[in-house]
C-alpha positions, 0 to 999 in steps of 0.5 A, a space after each residue: 346768258 347771265 342766267 345761264 351762267 348763274 345757273 351753272 355755277 349753282 349747278 356746280 355748287 350743288 354737284 360739289 356738295 352732293 359729291 362732298 356728302 357722298 364722300 363723307 357718307 361712305 368714308 363714316 361706314 368705312 372708318 366706323 367698320 376699319 378704323 382710322 389705320 384699316 380704312 383706305 382712302 382708294 377703297 372710299 373712292 372706289 365706293 363713290 362716284 368720284 376719285 381719290 384724287 378729288 378726295 384730296 382736293 375737297 378734304 386735303 387727306 386721310 387725317 383731314 377726312 377722319 376729322 371732316 367725318 368727326 365733326 359732321 358726326 358731332 354736329 348732327 347730335 349738337 343740332 338736335 340738342 339746340 333744336 330741342 324745345 324744352 322752354 315750355 316744359 318744367 325742369 323735370 320733364 325738360 331733363 327727361 326729354 333730353 335723355 330720351 333724345 341722347 337714347 335716341 340719338 345713340 341707338 339709331 347711330 351705331 357709327 357714331 359710337 364706333 367713330 368716338 370709340 376709334 378717337 379715344 383710341 388715338 387720344 383725340 388728336 383729331 379733334 384737338 386740331 379741329 376748330 369746330 370740335 373744339 367748341 361743338 360740345 357748348 350747345 350741350 352744356 348750354 341747353 342743360 345748363 338753364 334747365 338745371 338752374 330753373 330746377 334749383 330755383 324752384 327747389 326741384 333739384 337738389 344735386 350739386 351737379 353741374 351741366 358737364 357732369 350731368 351731360 356725361 352722365 347722361 351720355 355714359 349709359 347711352 354710349 355704353 348700351 351700343 358700345 358694349 352690346 356684344 361683349 355685355 350680352 356673351 357675359 350676361 346673356 342680355 341684349 341691351 339693344 333687345 328692341 322689346 326692352 327698348 322702352 324699359 331702358 329709355 325709362 329707365 335711364 330717366 327715372 335714374 336721372 331725375 331720382 339723382 337730381 330731386 333726392 334729398 340730399 343730407 345735412 352737412 
């Protein structure tokens, strides 16, 4: 009887985890498509195997659901950064690998780009209220910091830039390329996400970052 009870409890936990994940999947698509204001919990419930009442049970409300969507979206890229194995690489190769990771992730997750844009419209109010998101960016800096230190110690990196600003430089191009794809394409007749130019842009970004880090600085 004890085994049956434990099995039932485990099944309930797994069912709850599966339901919660399904809600987050649908909510991610809805918030990315319609924004925080435009998305409706009723519609999210209708597209899942649950009810509006259950969504409130799991998350507490629309605001908390959107925050949970943001947390999961940011957590995914941060986990990938933490798992990145660059210890065996020289500083230049390590930076290039991190650039490629960011480039690939942003391209593969356009919903992430839309969610970040939406949260900026709301002046990061959901992020400010999230204890998880307030500390979630540290892994990215923890990866970059030692690489920069090693590069300077070896005399390879000369730019006086810290990990936060370098992270901003890398992310800005990756973000722009996806977020501004249609407006940029309309203005200049060039698709920044054109598969035929993908490797060119991927390499170009790495080249720009490495050139900046290794450029010999003028004497003060």
